[in-house]
TORPA-294337 format. One record per residue (C-alpha): residue in one letter; residue number from 1; x, y, z. Coordinates in nm, 4 decimals, padded with zeros to 6 digits. Example, Ala and Ser with C-alpha at 12.3 -4.5 7.8 and 13.67 -1.06 7.14 Angstrom:
<rs>
R aa   i       c1       c2       c3
R  a   1  01.2300 -00.4500  00.7800
R  s   2  01.3670 -00.1060  00.7140
</rs>
This chain:
<rs>
R aa   i       c1       c2       c3
R  m   1  02.3176  02.2920 -01.5037
R  t   2  02.5888  02.0540 -01.3909
R  h   3  02.5590  01.7021 -01.2580
R  s   4  02.7957  01.4585 -01.0963
R  h   5  02.7817  01.0982 -00.9902
R  e   6  02.8028  01.2086 -00.6268
R  d   7  02.4856  01.4226 -00.6281
R  m   8  02.2617  01.1212 -00.6906
R  l   9  02.0541  00.9998 -00.3960
R  w  10  01.9887  00.6480 -00.2756
R  r  11  01.6241  00.5520 -00.2759
R  d  12  01.5678  00.5938  00.0990
R  a  13  01.6986  00.9513  00.0940
R  a  14  01.4866  01.0373 -00.2098
R  v  15  01.1765  00.8871 -00.0473
R  d  16  01.2384  01.0931  00.2676
R  h  17  01.2152  01.4056  00.0541
R  v  18  00.9038  01.2721 -00.1185
R  l  19  00.7270  01.1978  00.2110
R  g  20  00.8234  01.5379  00.3514
R  h  21  00.6627  01.7141  00.0567
R  r  22  00.3588  01.4899  00.0949
R  e  23  00.3097  01.6154  00.4506
R  t  24  00.3279  01.9728  00.3273
R  m  25  00.0760  01.9006  00.0537
R  l  26 -00.1654  01.7341  00.2968
R  g  27 -00.1660  02.0525  00.5017
R  a  28 -00.2683  02.2515  00.1966
R  v  29 -00.5602  02.0450  00.0617
R  e  30 -00.9154  02.0623  00.1950
R  t  31 -01.0888  01.7861  00.3901
R  e  32 -01.4246  01.6151  00.3484
R  t  33 -01.6280  01.3431  00.5170
R  v  34 -01.6983  01.0150  00.3404
R  p  35 -01.9056  00.7077  00.4353
R  l  36 -01.7300  00.3822  00.5166
R  d  37 -01.8075  00.2254  00.1793
R  r  38 -01.5976  00.4983  00.0129
R  i  39 -01.2849  00.5057  00.2299
R  g  40 -01.0668  00.2837  00.0098
R  g  41 -00.7537  00.4725 -00.0927
R  r  42 -00.8459  00.7868  00.1031
R  i  43 -00.6015  00.9649  00.3352
R  l  44 -00.7197  01.0141  00.6903
R  a  45 -00.7209  01.3755  00.8112
R  a  46 -00.7414  01.3188  01.1888
R  s  47 -00.6564  01.0493  01.4407
R  i  48 -00.9288  00.8071  01.5454
R  v  49 -00.9574  00.6888  01.9058
R  s  50 -01.1925  00.4247  02.0416
R  e  51 -01.4449  00.5899  02.2711
R  r  52 -01.5558  00.2641  02.4339
R  d  53 -01.4557 -00.0909  02.5115
R  v  54 -01.5139 -00.3427  02.2336
R  p  55 -01.6855 -00.5663  02.3044
R  a  56 -01.8853 -00.3685  02.5591
R  h  57 -01.9668 -00.6923  02.7468
R  d  58 -01.8242 -01.0425  02.7698
R  h  59 -01.9712 -01.2525  02.4870
R  a  60 -02.0169 -01.6233  02.4268
R  t  61 -01.8152 -01.7738  02.1418
R  m  62 -02.0046 -02.1055  02.1467
R  d  63 -02.3621 -02.2223  02.1769
R  g  64 -02.4013 -02.3694  02.5242
R  y  65 -02.4520 -02.2674  02.8857
R  a  66 -02.3131 -01.9716  03.0799
R  f  67 -02.2310 -01.9848  03.4495
R  d  68 -01.9688 -01.8996  03.7110
R  a  69 -01.6970 -02.1595  03.6515
R  s  70 -01.5466 -02.0996  03.9960
R  e  71 -01.8454 -02.2909  04.1343
R  e  72 -01.9177 -02.6627  04.0991
R  y  73 -02.1783 -02.8691  03.9188
R  p  74 -02.4710 -02.9095  03.9164
R  f  75 -02.6101 -02.5691  03.8238
R  d  76 -02.9778 -02.4759  03.8305
R  l  77 -03.0835 -02.3937  03.4721
R  v  78 -03.2894 -02.0739  03.4602
R  d  79 -03.6010 -02.0651  03.2448
R  r  80 -03.4783 -01.8349  02.9655
R  e  81 -03.2260 -01.8202  02.6829
R  q  82 -02.9655 -01.5531  02.6100
R  f  83 -02.9394 -01.4277  02.2480
R  p  84 -02.7080 -01.1687  02.0852
R  e  85 -02.9789 -00.9031  02.0780
R  d  86 -03.0596 -00.9405  02.4501
R  d  87 -02.9418 -00.7235  02.7369
R  p  88 -02.6853 -00.9039  02.9523
R  g  89 -02.9103 -00.9420  03.2540
R  s  90 -02.7764 -01.1467  03.5440
R  i  91 -02.7828 -01.4862  03.7107
R  e  92 -02.7504 -01.5843  04.0740
R  p  93 -02.4710 -01.8003  04.2205
R  g  94 -02.5298 -02.1648  04.1328
R  q  95 -02.7371 -02.0795  03.8262
R  a  96 -02.6722 -02.1324  03.4536
R  v  97 -02.8448 -01.9981  03.1439
R  r  98 -02.8705 -02.1316  02.7909
R  i  99 -02.6711 -01.8969  02.5631
R  a 100 -02.6170 -01.8521  02.1890
R  t 101 -02.2938 -01.7655  02.0122
R  g 102 -02.2401 -01.3882  02.0213
R  a 103 -02.4759 -01.3263  02.3098
R  p 104 -02.3549 -01.1113  02.6020
R  l 105 -02.2739 -01.3041  02.9163
R  p 106 -02.5062 -01.2187  03.2045
R  a 107 -02.3568 -01.0662  03.5157
R  g 108 -02.2508 -01.3510  03.7436
R  a 109 -02.1260 -01.5720  03.4557
R  n 110 -01.7635 -01.6020  03.3454
R  a 111 -01.7533 -01.9117  03.1219
R  v 112 -01.9479 -02.1112  02.8665
R  l 113 -01.9845 -02.4880  02.8534
R  k 114 -02.0398 -02.5838  02.4922
R  q 115 -02.3618 -02.7624  02.4177
R  e 116 -02.1961 -03.0895  02.3073
R  e 117 -02.0355 -03.1337  02.6513
R  a 118 -02.3488 -03.0548  02.8540
R  t 119 -02.6101 -03.2798  03.0159
R  v 120 -02.9362 -03.1440  03.1566
R  e 121 -03.1500 -03.3604  03.3866
R  d 122 -03.4432 -03.2328  03.5895
R  g 123 -03.3363 -02.8718  03.5368
R  k 124 -02.9809 -02.9384  03.6564
R  l 125 -02.6749 -02.8773  03.4387
R  h 126 -02.3819 -03.1193  03.4442
R  g 127 -02.0804 -03.1198  03.2164
R  a 128 -01.7055 -03.1170  03.1610
R  a 129 -01.4685 -02.9302  03.3884
R  t 130 -01.4596 -02.5667  03.2763
R  e 131 -01.2240 -02.2809  03.3635
R  p 132 -01.3268 -01.9145  03.3908
R  g 133 -01.2900 -01.7496  03.0488
R  t 134 -01.3700 -02.0644  02.8503
R  y 135 -01.5463 -01.9827  02.5221
R  t 136 -01.5848 -01.6166  02.6075
R  y 137 -01.4856 -01.3001  02.4253
R  e 138 -01.3945 -01.0702  02.7130
R  q 139 -01.5032 -00.7100  02.7473
R  g 140 -01.2388 -00.4736  02.6082
R  s 141 -01.0236 -00.7591  02.4781
R  n 142 -01.0590 -00.6289  02.1224
R  l 143 -01.0455 -00.2554  02.1966
R  a 144 -01.0240 -00.0548  02.5153
R  a 145 -01.1674  00.2942  02.5516
R  g 146 -00.8883  00.5406  02.4684
R  d 147 -00.6999  00.3120  02.2263
R  q 148 -00.5650  00.5110  01.9296
R  l 149 -00.6498  00.3128  01.6204
R  f 150 -00.5577  00.5326  01.3226
R  e 151 -00.3051  00.8112  01.2702
R  p 152 -00.3534  01.1236  01.0557
R  g 153 -00.2083  01.0726  00.7094
R  e 154 -00.2834  00.7000  00.6955
R  r 155 -00.4172  00.5662  00.3677
R  l 156 -00.7337  00.3728  00.4417
R  s 157 -00.8374  00.0469  00.2775
R  p 158 -01.1811 -00.1171  00.2508
R  k 159 -01.0943 -00.3572  00.5351
R  d 160 -01.0573 -00.0590  00.7701
R  a 161 -01.4358 -00.0237  00.7499
R  i 162 -01.4569 -00.3332  00.9734
R  l 163 -01.2815 -00.1693  01.2662
R  l 164 -01.4368  00.1724  01.2093
R  g 165 -01.7822  00.0202  01.2008
R  d 166 -01.7133 -00.1654  01.5247
R  i 167 -01.6594  00.1670  01.7039
R  d 168 -01.9830  00.3054  01.5583
R  r 169 -01.8213  00.5289  01.2956
R  e 170 -02.0445  00.5779  00.9940
R  e 171 -01.8145  00.8266  00.8206
R  v 172 -01.4625  00.9650  00.8559
R  t 173 -01.2832  01.2883  00.7700
R  v 174 -01.0299  01.2534  00.4912
R  h 175 -00.8170  01.4808  00.2791
R  e 176 -00.9454  01.5585 -00.0659
R  r 177 -00.7733  01.3541 -00.3321
R  f 178 -00.4586  01.5043 -00.4803
R  s 179 -00.5091  01.6361 -00.8312
R  a 180 -00.2352  01.5516 -01.0805
R  a 181 -00.1749  01.6752 -01.4345
R  v 182  00.0115  01.4423 -01.6713
R  l 183  00.2157  01.6156 -01.9415
R  a 184  00.4208  01.4369 -02.2074
R  t 185  00.7209  01.6213 -02.3508
R  g 186  00.9122  01.5512 -02.6703
R  t 187  00.8739  01.6665 -03.0299
R  e 188  00.8538  01.3066 -03.1521
R  i 189  00.5520  01.2443 -02.9254
R  h 190  00.3960  01.5859 -02.9884
R  e 191  00.4081  01.5297 -03.3647
R  g 192  00.2917  01.1696 -03.3403
R  t 193  00.6119  01.0135 -03.4705
R  i 194  00.6124  00.7720 -03.1773
R  p 195  00.3246  00.6868 -02.9425
R  d 196  00.2972  00.8264 -02.5910
R  l 197  00.3347  00.5088 -02.3851
R  d 198  00.3973  00.6780 -02.0516
R  s 199  00.1000  00.9075 -01.9916
R  p 200 -00.1797  00.6464 -01.9739
R  m 201  00.0372  00.4333 -01.7463
R  l 202  00.1226  00.7221 -01.5095
R  a 203 -00.2356  00.8479 -01.4935
R  g 204 -00.3501  00.4947 -01.4167
R  l 205 -00.0966  00.4585 -01.1359
R  v 206 -00.2127  00.7825 -00.9723
R  r 207 -00.5747  00.6679 -00.9872
R  t 208 -00.4837  00.3232 -00.8541
R  w 209 -00.3121  00.4957 -00.5621
R  g 210 -00.6356  00.6746 -00.4768
R  h 211 -00.6012  01.0158 -00.6403
R  e 212 -00.7118  01.2061 -00.9506
R  a 213 -00.5137  01.2344 -01.2733
R  t 214 -00.5860  01.4311 -01.5900
R  y 215 -00.3986  01.3947 -01.9179
R  e 216 -00.3021  01.7432 -02.0333
R  g 217 -00.1502  01.6563 -02.3683
R  t 218  00.1983  01.7091 -02.5079
R  v 219  00.4547  01.9807 -02.5705
R  p 220  00.7449  01.9745 -02.8167
R  d 221  01.1106  02.0127 -02.7203
R  e 222  01.0956  02.3923 -02.7042
R  y 223  01.2146  02.5478 -02.3799
R  d 224  00.9572  02.8282 -02.3611
R  r 225  00.6691  02.5889 -02.4307
R  v 226  00.7915  02.3419 -02.1687
R  e 227  00.8369  02.6077 -01.9005
R  s 228  00.5121  02.7958 -01.9632
R  t 229  00.3039  02.4777 -01.9781
R  i 230  00.4436  02.3415 -01.6518
R  d 231  00.3894  02.6802 -01.4879
R  s 232  00.0301  02.6959 -01.6083
R  l 233 -00.0523  02.3422 -01.4962
R  a 234  00.1048  02.4017 -01.1547
R  s 235 -00.1442  02.6827 -01.1005
R  e 236 -00.4341  02.4405 -01.1540
R  y 237 -00.3151  02.1113 -01.0007
R  d 238 -00.1501  01.9931 -00.6804
R  i 239  00.0996  01.7804 -00.8718
R  v 240  00.2377  01.7914 -01.2238
R  l 241  00.3843  01.4727 -01.3719
R  t 242  00.6017  01.5241 -01.6771
R  t 243  00.7489  01.2522 -01.8954
R  g 244  01.0701  01.2777 -02.0919
R  g 245  01.3315  01.5522 -02.1002
R  t 246  01.4899  01.4640 -01.7650
R  s 247  01.8393  01.3739 -01.8807
R  v 248  02.1174  01.6159 -01.9791
R  g 249  02.0850  01.6220 -02.3572
R  p 250  02.0585  01.9458 -02.5577
R  k 251  01.6782  01.9148 -02.5823
R  d 252  01.6160  01.7908 -02.2269
R  y 253  01.4453  02.1050 -02.1019
R  v 254  01.2246  01.9848 -01.8167
R  v 255  01.4719  02.0019 -01.5291
R  r 256  01.6093  02.3328 -01.6581
R  a 257  01.2565  02.4737 -01.6557
R  l 258  01.1949  02.3461 -01.3038
R  e 259  01.5108  02.5162 -01.1809
R  e 260  01.3782  02.8414 -01.3237
R  l 261  01.0268  02.7966 -01.1820
R  g 262  01.1215  02.6782 -00.8326
R  e 263  01.3469  02.4420 -00.6388
R  v 264  01.4694  02.1099 -00.7756
R  v 265  01.4813  01.9002 -00.4603
R  f 266  01.6688  01.6163 -00.6270
R  h 267  01.7540  01.5024 -00.9782
R  r 268  01.8595  01.1426 -01.0336
R  v 269  01.8291  00.8512 -00.7938
R  r 270  02.0628  00.5509 -00.7728
R  i 271  01.8178  00.3111 -00.9371
R  r 272  01.8456  00.1486 -01.2776
R  p 273  01.6333  00.1607 -01.4818
R  g 274  01.4739  00.4996 -01.4131
R  k 275  01.7693  00.6943 -01.2732
R  p 276  01.6979  01.0492 -01.4056
R  i 277  01.3840  01.1231 -01.2012
R  a 278  01.3476  01.4694 -01.0492
R  l 279  01.1339  01.6154 -00.7700
R  a 280  01.0685  01.9882 -00.7650
R  h 281  00.8699  02.2307 -00.5519
R  l 282  00.7146  02.5352 -00.7175
R  p 283  00.6476  02.7808 -00.4314
R  d 284  00.4491  03.0307 -00.6396
R  h 285  00.1765  02.7692 -00.6774
R  e 286  00.2513  02.5409 -00.3788
R  a 287  00.2706  02.2603 -00.6319
R  v 288  00.4959  01.9585 -00.6607
R  v 289  00.6414  01.8312 -00.9878
R  f 290  00.7696  01.4817 -01.0571
R  a 291  00.9760  01.4739 -01.3747
R  i 292  00.9754  01.1141 -01.4955
R  p 293  01.2202  00.9757 -01.7559
R  g 294  01.0678  00.8912 -02.0904
R  k 295  01.1552  00.5242 -02.1365
R  p 296  00.8321  00.3472 -02.0375
R  i 297  00.9635  00.0592 -01.8262
R  g 298  01.2127  00.2870 -01.6551
R  a 299  00.9301  00.5369 -01.5988
R  h 300  00.7125  00.2708 -01.4370
R  t 301  00.9945  00.1314 -01.2244
R  i 302  01.1088  00.4640 -01.0844
R  s 303  00.7508  00.5822 -01.0314
R  t 304  00.6610  00.2810 -00.8196
R  l 305  00.9869  00.2959 -00.6235
R  v 306  01.0208  00.6712 -00.5645
R  m 307  00.6983  00.8563 -00.6524
R  r 308  00.4456  00.6084 -00.5113
R  p 309  00.5104  00.7026 -00.1440
R  f 310  00.3841  01.0559 -00.2172
R  f 311  00.0412  00.9142 -00.2990
R  v 312  00.0157  00.6205 -00.0572
R  g 313  00.2102  00.7541  00.2418
R  h 314  00.4735  00.4829  00.2864
R  d 315  00.7568  00.3135  00.1002
R  h 316  00.6864 -00.0449  00.2060
R  l 317  00.7554 -00.2914 -00.0740
R  p 318  00.5702 -00.6235 -00.0469
R  t 319  00.7735 -00.9261 -00.1515
R  v 320  00.7258 -01.2925 -00.2318
R  p 321  01.0118 -01.5457 -00.2073
R  a 322  01.1368 -01.7135 -00.5213
R  t 323  01.4315 -01.9076 -00.6610
R  f 324  01.6296 -01.7111 -00.9172
R  a 325  01.6522 -01.9014 -01.2455
R  r 326  01.9718 -01.7739 -01.4131
R  d 327  02.3071 -01.6146 -01.3354
R  v 328  02.2882 -01.2373 -01.3852
R  t 329  02.5730 -00.9908 -01.3456
R  l 330  02.5425 -00.6138 -01.3129
R  g 331  02.6951 -00.2996 -01.4544
R  p 332  02.8679 -00.0249 -01.2525
R  d 333  02.8558 -00.0259 -00.8736
R  g 334  02.6641  00.2410 -00.6859
R  f 335  02.3114  00.1552 -00.7977
R  d 336  02.0112 -00.0476 -00.6944
R  y 337  01.9230 -00.2573 -00.9973
R  a 338  01.5574 -00.3516 -01.0478
R  i 339  01.5813 -00.6810 -01.2383
R  l 340  01.2488 -00.7589 -01.4009
R  v 341  01.1288 -01.1178 -01.3612
R  t 342  00.8426 -01.3443 -01.4498
R  l 343  00.7221 -01.5822 -01.1807
R  e 344  00.6896 -01.9402 -01.2940
R  p 345  00.5613 -02.2507 -01.1123
R  g 346  00.8418 -02.4358 -00.9376
R  d 347  00.8781 -02.6804 -00.6524
R  r 348  00.5405 -02.7005 -00.4771
R  s 349  00.6781 -02.8681 -00.1655
R  g 350  00.6242 -02.5548  00.0407
R  e 351  00.9917 -02.5296  00.1297
R  g 352  01.2390 -02.2585  00.0356
R  s 353  01.0994 -02.0284 -00.2307
R  g 354  00.7386 -02.1233 -00.1658
R  g 355  00.6991 -02.2694 -00.5142
R  h 356  00.8071 -01.9781 -00.7376
R  t 357  01.0898 -01.9564 -00.9866
R  a 358  01.1946 -01.6052 -01.0904
R  m 359  01.3067 -01.5941 -01.4545
R  p 360  01.4826 -01.2655 -01.5388
R  l 361  01.2788 -01.1230 -01.8265
R  g 362  01.5254 -00.9947 -02.0839
R  h 363  01.7756 -01.2724 -02.0246
R  q 364  01.8538 -01.4652 -02.3422
R  d 365  01.6758 -01.7718 -02.1998
R  s 366  01.3544 -01.5801 -02.1259
R  a 367  01.0660 -01.4850 -02.3551
R  l 368  01.2437 -01.1541 -02.4263
R  s 369  01.6096 -01.1858 -02.5272
R  v 370  01.7850 -00.8542 -02.4490
R  y 371  02.1057 -00.9529 -02.2680
R  d 372  02.3250 -01.2613 -02.2334
R  e 373  02.4237 -01.2492 -01.8675
R  q 374  02.4898 -00.8866 -01.7742
R  f 375  02.1673 -00.7036 -01.6954
R  d 376  02.0983 -00.4293 -01.9521
R  p 377  01.8626 -00.1704 -01.7981
R  s 378  01.9012  00.0757 -02.0866
R  v 379  01.7586 -00.1461 -02.3596
R  l 380  01.5102 -00.3197 -02.1311
R  s 381  01.3768  00.0166 -02.0121
R  s 382  01.2478  00.0889 -02.3627
R  s 383  01.0929 -00.2529 -02.4282
R  s 384  00.7142 -00.2555 -02.4137
R  r 385  00.7296 -00.6373 -02.4015
R  a 386  00.9035 -00.6009 -02.0636
R  s 387  00.5720 -00.4793 -01.9210
R  r 388  00.4732 -00.8476 -01.9092
R  a 389  00.7041 -00.8974 -01.6113
R  d 390  00.5358 -01.0042 -01.2871
R  g 391  00.7668 -00.7968 -01.0683
R  f 392  01.1303 -00.7239 -01.0006
R  v 393  01.4182 -00.8064 -00.7692
R  i 394  01.6137 -00.5134 -00.6237
R  t 395  01.9832 -00.5892 -00.5833
R  r 396  02.3239 -00.4218 -00.5662
R  s 397  02.5150 -00.7393 -00.6411
R  a 398  02.5131 -01.0140 -00.9026
R  l 399  02.2582 -01.2931 -00.8623
R  d 400  02.3220 -01.6643 -00.9065
R  a 401  02.0936 -01.9301 -01.0422
R  g 402  01.9347 -02.1156 -00.7498
R  e 403  01.9666 -01.8169 -00.5143
R  e 404  01.6662 -01.7332 -00.2982
R  v 405  01.5452 -01.3801 -00.3778
R  p 406  01.2602 -01.1516 -00.2643
R  v 407  01.0478 -01.0501 -00.5617
R  v 408  00.8488 -00.7268 -00.5475
R  p 409  00.5271 -00.8176 -00.7332
R  y 410  00.3603 -00.5499 -00.9421
R  a 411  00.0268 -00.6642 -00.8023
R  g 412  00.1314 -00.5268 -00.4629
R  l 413  00.2328 -00.1877 -00.6032
R  e 414 -00.0500 -00.1025 -00.8393
</rs>
């Protein structure tokens, strides 16, 4: 097994591979129907099209009086009121009807005069000049029949229940959740010399992203044990997540085993920390394996940047603006560096950074002193204290104190 600097992928190329294997996996898992209160995090199995206009009728958006605003005052006030539960009905030219917010406009009306601007004397309505469309929610202005609202493969959120409910959907068809096995490798972990910090974190990420994860224990640094355990788990689960053993040391057996069991799609991505991640496809089981490096912060960083799209269906990274607090230089070119930061209160004026200061966690002036000025992903990647970061800044060039930077907050990824 040989490796070179040139065979590493940039993140976008790696994510393309990840999303392609996601599509294949979606075609292999079963589907089920779920009610709207259980759609959060689920992956839609079929497109959803609106079968009707929404709203089905023009509605009033104010309490007041409905009439045809192309006519002139006074209007004869009819002896009834229009409420949201009523049929639209109709009014004649020159007539007006009292109407409540949310009620359908009767045929013959095209505007609402709000109650505060109306005067009624002897059954005649007078009021302010009103244009057609005033205080109305027009038929089909929200949705038109035939509008495609959701695409297959989309990951639904609880707020999607609002729109689905408005088109009378009580349940939707979704793919079954992916099943993932989490396996820790390494004799030192297997024998309890050091704690397994990665497995609970990785299982939690998978569950946060809407899927199922099961911790399947540990294996020592023995090639046959590593290979046979991965092979066995791949026969039971859609995805196998391994931790450790992804580099090129004499006891790093995971990638070697994956090459024997199937196809290693890529090994190593141009991101620090977390570079030696691998994606493999095991055709005998139609399973996917993500081999995650063992250093916990590097494992978390690379999982959220490269593996997450497999579970959520996109690689969008939310950001918040901030002012960088210190000068930080980088190591070798040819990498995206994920510089961990804590977000601290700053200028609350609302200008520039929006009130945040990004302190690089690990810098000698931060709560965790790991490096002086040059970012050190190797040491930081192993620091459990670094998990107290609020997010990270992705950059390929040095950052200066006072520079405006986009921070990727962990809250938007987990």
